[in-house]
C-alpha positions in Angstrom: 8.9 7.2 20.9 9.5 6.0 17.0 10.1 9.0 14.8 7.5 9.9 12.4 8.5 12.2 9.9 6.2 13.8 7.1 8.2 13.8 3.3 7.4 16.9 1.4 6.4 15.1 -2.1 7.7 16.5 -5.7 9.9 19.8 -5.8 9.5 22.5 -2.8 8.2 25.9 -4.4 10.5 28.9 -4.4 8.7 32.0 -2.7 11.4 34.6 -4.6 8.6 35.9 -7.3 6.3 36.4 -3.5 9.1 38.4 -2.1 10.0 40.2 -4.9 6.0 41.3 -5.4 6.5 42.6 -2.0 9.3 44.1 -2.4 8.1 45.9 -5.9 4.6 47.1 -4.3 6.6 48.1 -1.1 8.9 50.8 -3.5 5.8 51.7 -5.4 3.6 52.7 -2.7 6.6 54.4 -1.4 7.5 56.5 -4.6 3.8 57.3 -5.2 3.3 58.4 -1.8 6.9 60.3 -1.4 5.4 62.1 -4.9 2.6 63.3 -3.3 3.8 64.7 -0.3 6.8 66.5 -1.9 3.9 67.9 -4.1 2.0 69.0 -1.5 4.6 70.2 1.0 6.9 71.8 -2.1 9.7 69.4 -0.9 11.1 66.4 0.2 11.6 66.4 4.0 11.6 63.9 6.9 8.3 64.2 7.1 7.6 63.0 3.7 10.2 60.2 3.9 8.2 58.8 7.2 4.9 59.0 5.9 5.7 57.3 3.0 7.2 54.5 4.5 4.3 53.8 6.6 2.6 53.9 3.7 4.8 51.6 1.8 5.2 49.5 5.0 1.0 49.3 5.3 0.4 48.6 1.5 3.2 45.6 1.4 0.9 44.0 4.8 -2.6 44.6 3.4 -1.5 42.5 -0.3 -0.8 39.2 -0.4 0.2 36.2 -3.1 -1.2 32.9 -1.9 0.3 29.8 -4.1 -2.5 27.7 -6.0 -2.2 24.6 -3.5 -2.3 27.3 -0.4 -4.8 28.2 1.6 -4.7 30.9 4.0 -6.6 31.4 7.2 -7.7 35.2 8.0 -8.1 36.1 11.4 -9.8 39.7 12.3 -9.1 40.8 16.2 -8.5 37.1 16.9 -11.3 35.7 15.5 -12.1 33.8 12.1 -12.9 36.2 9.8 -12.1 33.8 5.9 -9.9 31.8 4.7 -8.2 33.6 1.4 -6.3 31.9 -1.5 -5.0 30.8 -3.9 -3.8 33.9 -5.7 -3.8 37.4 -4.8 -6.1 38.6 -1.9 -6.4 41.6 0.9 -6.2 42.0 4.1 -6.9 45.2 6.5 -3.4 46.1 8.0 -3.2 45.1 12.2 -6.9 44.6 12.3 -6.5 41.6 9.8 -3.8 38.5 10.5 -2.8 35.4 8.2 -2.7 33.1 11.1 -1.9 29.8 9.2 -1.0 29.2 5.3 -2.0 25.3 5.2 -0.5 23.3 2.1 -3.5 21.6 0.3 -1.5 18.9 -1.2 -0.9 15.1 -0.6 1.4 14.5 1.7 3.6 11.1 3.0 4.3 10.4 6.5 6.3 7.6 7.2 5.9 6.3 10.8 6.5 2.8 12.7 6.5 0.8 15.6 9.1 -0.6 17.1 9.0 -3.6 19.6 5.5 -4.0 19.9 3.8 -6.7 21.2 1.0 -8.7 19.0 -2.0 -10.2 21.0 0.0 -13.7 21.1 3.2 -11.6 23.0 5.3 -11.5 19.9 7.3 -8.0 19.2 7.1 -6.8 15.7 8.6 -3.6 14.2 6.5 -2.4 11.6 6.8 0.4 9.0 4.5 2.1 7.1 3.4 5.2 5.3 0.8 7.0 5.3 -0.7 9.5 2.0 -3.0 12.1 3.5 -4.3 15.8 2.9 -6.0 18.8 4.4 -9.1 19.5 2.9 -10.3 21.9 5.7 -8.1 24.7 6.4 -10.1 26.7 8.8 -10.6 22.8 10.8 -7.0 22.3 10.2 -5.8 25.7 11.8 -8.5 25.6 14.6 -9.1 22.3 16.1 -5.8 21.3 16.4 -2.5 22.7 17.9 -0.1 21.2 15.1 -2.1 18.9 12.8 1.2 17.8 11.1 2.5 16.3 14.7 -1.3 15.3 15.8 -1.8 13.2 12.9 2.5 11.4 13.4 1.0 10.5 16.9 -2.1 9.2 15.7 -0.6 7.2 13.0 1.4 5.6 15.1 -1.3 5.0 18.5 -3.7 3.2 15.7 -0.8 1.0 14.3 0.1 -0.3 17.6 -3.3 -0.7 18.4 -4.0 -2.6 15.3 -0.9 -4.7 16.3 -1.4 -5.6 19.7 -5.4 -6.7 18.8 -3.8 -9.5 16.1 -1.5 -12.5 16.2 1.7 -12.2 14.2 0.7 -14.8 11.7 -2.0 -12.6 10.7 -0.4 -9.2 10.9 2.3 -10.5 8.5 0.2 -12.2 6.2 -3.3 -10.1 6.3 -1.2 -6.9 5.2 -4.0 -5.6 3.5 -6.5 -6.6 6.0 -4.4 -4.4 8.5 -4.0 -1.5 6.0 -7.6 -1.2 6.0 -8.0 -1.1 9.6 -5.5 1.4 10.0 -7.3 4.2 7.5 -10.4 3.4 9.1 -9.3 4.0 12.4 -7.4 6.9 11.8 -10.0 9.1 9.2 -12.0 8.1 12.5 -9.7 10.4 14.5 -8.9 12.9 12.2 -12.0 13.9 10.1 -12.9 16.6 13.0 -9.6 18.4 11.8 -10.3 18.5 8.0 -7.7 16.2 7.4 -8.9 13.4 5.2 -6.8 9.9 5.0 -6.0 8.6 1.3 -4.3 5.5 2.0 -1.8 3.7 4.2 0.7 1.0 3.3 2.9 -1.2 5.5 6.2 -1.5 4.1 7.7 -4.0 5.8 7.1 -6.3 9.0 10.4 -7.1 10.9 9.9 -10.5 13.0 12.9 -11.9 15.3 15.6 -14.2 13.6 14.4 -16.9 16.0 10.5 -16.4 15.1 11.5 -17.1 11.5 13.2 -19.7 11.6 10.4 -21.3 13.8 8.2 -20.0 11.0 9.8 -21.4 8.1 9.9 -24.4 9.1 5.8 -24.8 10.3 5.3 -23.5 6.7 7.5 -26.5 5.4 5.3 -28.8 8.0 2.1 -27.1 6.2 3.1 -27.4 2.7 4.6 -31.1 3.7 1.0 -31.9 5.0 -0.6 -30.6 1.7 1.2 -32.9 -0.3 0.3 -36.0 1.5 -3.1 -35.1 1.8 -2.9 -34.8 -2.2 -1.2 -38.2 -2.6 -3.5 -39.7 -0.7 -6.6 -38.3 -2.5 -4.6 -39.4 -6.2 -4.8 -42.6 -4.6 -8.0 -42.8 -3.4 -9.4 -41.7 -7.1 -6.9 -44.4 -8.8 -8.1 -47.4 -6.4 -11.8 -46.2 -7.1 -11.0 -46.2 -10.8 -9.0 -49.7 -10.4 -11.8 -51.3 -8.5 -14.4 -50.6 -11.2 -11.9 -51.7 -13.6 -11.2 -54.9 -12.4 -15.1 -55.5 -11.8 -15.1 -55.3 -15.6 -12.7 -57.4 -16.7 -13.6 -59.8 -14.0 -16.9 -59.5 -16.0 -15.1 -60.4 -19.6 -12.0 -62.5 -19.9 -11.5 -61.4 -23.4 -11.4 -57.6 -22.4 -8.4 -58.4 -19.7 -6.6 -60.4 -22.5 -6.9 -57.3 -24.7 -5.5 -55.1 -21.8 -2.4 -57.2 -21.3 -1.6 -57.5 -25.4 -1.7 -53.7 -25.0 0.2 -53.0 -22.0 2.7 -55.4 -23.8 2.5 -53.6 -27.0 3.0 -50.1 -25.3 5.8 -51.4 -23.6 7.6 -52.5 -26.7 7.1 -49.4 -28.4 8.2 -47.3 -25.3 11.8 -49.0 -25.1 11.9 -50.5 -28.8 13.4 -53.3 -27.4 12.2 -56.7 -28.1 10.2 -58.9 -25.7 10.2 -62.8 -25.6 6.8 -64.7 -25.1 6.7 -67.8 -23.1 4.7 -70.9 -24.7 2.6 -70.8 -21.9 2.2 -66.9 -22.0 1.0 -67.2 -25.8 -1.4 -70.1 -25.0 -3.6 -67.3 -23.1 -4.4 -65.6 -25.8 -6.0 -68.7 -27.7 -9.2 -66.8 -27.4 -8.6 -64.0 -28.9 -5.9 -64.9 -31.1 -6.7 -66.3 -34.7 -5.1 -69.8 -35.5 -2.4 -68.3 -37.5 -1.5 -66.1 -34.4 -1.5 -68.9 -32.0 0.8 -71.3 -34.6 3.1 -68.1 -34.6 3.3 -67.5 -31.2 3.9 -71.0 -30.4 6.3 -71.6 -33.0 8.3 -68.9 -31.5 8.1 -69.8 -28.2 9.5 -73.1 -28.8 
């Protein structure tokens, strides 16, 4: 089974302040109780030290601090009592226990599926990342034994199921659709555990090398097909336009001759060369040229 890991986002918080607070509470309680016992018993004996130590331990067990992002599930005689935190809270020593401290920050879990068969029997290696958080600490503590591991395994199972229902092309191309499907499947499964899924993002899809070459050839063929279709559509448009132009020129010989003169002018203007017009060709402009222009073209042709 592919390994899944939950990455801690941001810096790890230090519990040094909480430990220092417990030590200070122990020392203060021990000193106050020992002073009272010394005043009552007119001296400090073994009994006074023992009573002061027990009182200090009970006080340390009763006073707790939860970080801003923590929720603490408190049980009383094995039954759910309340969810405390963040900040300072109290419990009854021996009677109440702090069962679990739940981190309410956003978590990132990386998971993957190795050599998972698609609907068309192609093995794929897919890596993804899951962003989630615990919104109900009570449900996360009571409904499931290890909610972190449960989310990781549920994500892996959902990814394998989603890949198995789709073809390799659909998995490779429609990545966003795969993300939405995984998110929906996980939300339905983990909602009862007090967990919400923020997003699922597929990071990498690895295809077999042989399949990559085949898909590359298929993509190239598809692009050539599209290029030829576009070229044929352009030729069809040009043919329709030429057909309309031919009909227009067939009805008007003067327009056809003017078009010929325009093409001749464009060829000379673009190349900057000289065009020698035969006398027979110049006679074709007789209907559109004046007598002076015809004489000039005729003299040059001779």
